[in-house]
Phi, psi and omega in degrees: 000137184276132180286135177275140177285154172285152181278156175097182180281148174291148180287141178264327186230139186260157184304318180299322181287322176297313181299314179301312182288321177297320179295322177292323179292310179300321177297312186286313188260346181097144183294313187286345186269354182255129169269166177299322180298318180293318181297313178303316181295316181292324180275351181059045172235164181266152184295322177295334175292322177296313178296322179293319185272326185242351183082009179121189186293323181295325177290322176295317177295321177297323180287328177279000000 
C-alpha cells in the first residue's frame, strides 16, 4: 500500500530549532526588547507558523 503525502508545503524548520534559536535571541537581546515580528524575521519563520505551533508569542516564551 502506498503512503499518502501530507497536504501543503513541507516544513523547513522544526519546533526544537525554533525554541533553541529563540532562546538565544531572548538571552542576547532581552525578552522585553523583541516583538513577535522581529522574532519571526530573525528566525526566518512566518507568524502563522508560530501561532499554529505555539499558540502565539506567549506560548513561544513559555517553551523557551
